[in-house]
C-alpha positions in Angstrom: 66.8 12.2 21.9 67.4 9.6 19.2 65.9 9.4 15.7 65.2 6.0 14.2 65.4 5.8 10.4 63.6 3.0 8.6 63.1 1.6 5.2 61.7 -1.6 3.9 64.8 -1.8 1.7 67.5 -1.7 4.5 68.1 -2.2 8.2 67.0 0.5 10.6 69.6 2.8 12.2 69.5 5.3 15.0 71.1 8.7 15.2 71.6 11.4 17.9 69.3 14.4 17.5 72.1 16.9 16.9 73.4 14.8 13.9 70.0 14.0 12.5 69.1 17.7 12.5 72.2 18.5 10.5 71.2 16.0 7.9 67.6 17.2 7.9 68.9 20.7 7.2 71.0 19.5 4.3 68.2 17.5 2.6 65.6 20.2 3.3 63.4 18.4 5.8 62.2 19.6 9.2 63.3 17.8 12.3 59.8 16.7 13.2 59.3 13.7 15.5 58.4 11.7 12.4 58.7 12.2 8.7 59.4 10.7 5.3 61.6 11.0 2.3 59.6 9.7 -0.6 61.2 7.9 -3.5 60.5 11.0 -5.6 62.5 13.2 -3.2 65.5 10.8 -2.9 67.5 12.0 -5.9 67.5 15.6 -4.6 68.3 14.4 -1.0 71.1 12.2 -2.3 72.6 15.0 -4.4 72.4 17.5 -1.4 74.2 15.1 0.9 76.9 14.3 -1.6 77.4 18.0 -2.3 77.7 18.8 1.4 80.2 16.0 1.9 82.2 17.2 -1.1 82.2 20.7 0.2 83.4 19.6 3.7 86.1 17.5 2.0 87.2 20.5 0.0 87.4 22.6 3.0 89.4 20.0 4.9 91.9 19.7 2.1 92.2 23.5 1.8 92.9 23.8 5.5 94.8 20.6 5.8 93.6 20.6 9.5 92.0 17.1 9.2 95.2 15.3 8.2 95.8 12.8 10.9 99.5 13.8 11.4 98.6 17.5 11.7 96.3 17.3 14.7 97.2 19.5 17.6 94.9 17.8 20.1 93.0 14.6 20.6 89.6 16.2 19.9 90.7 17.1 16.4 92.2 13.6 15.9 88.9 12.1 16.7 86.8 14.5 14.5 83.9 12.7 12.9 83.2 14.4 9.6 79.9 14.7 7.7 81.0 11.9 5.4 80.9 9.4 8.4 77.8 10.8 9.9 75.8 11.0 6.7 76.9 7.6 5.4 74.1 5.5 6.9 71.4 7.8 5.6 73.1 8.1 2.2 73.3 4.3 1.8 69.7 3.9 3.0 68.5 6.5 0.5 70.3 4.9 -2.4 69.2 1.4 -1.5 65.6 2.5 -0.9 65.5 4.5 -4.2 66.7 1.4 -6.0 63.9 -0.7 -4.4 61.3 2.0 -4.7 60.8 2.3 -0.9 60.3 5.4 1.1 62.6 6.3 4.1 60.8 7.3 7.3 62.0 8.4 10.7 60.6 8.7 14.2 61.7 9.8 17.6 
């Protein structure tokens, strides 16, 4: 299943359900078939995503397991972190907040 994120301030993007659910958990939204992040909710959602990204980055640096040269196998080398997964939503939230537009999603 795919989630389509929309805003009048930016282009739409789609995301696999498993990744969208992770982001919904971080920003405190349920993974319903459709929903909204209002302009008023965006500062908290942006802060939550940025904090989660920073935490993952801190964990990666502490473990040093995500340094490219230290990968033991191809799966680790191709690891897509939260920063990459959250980037489209984070940019959409920031642009939408600046333009005063809600972000919505649907399945």
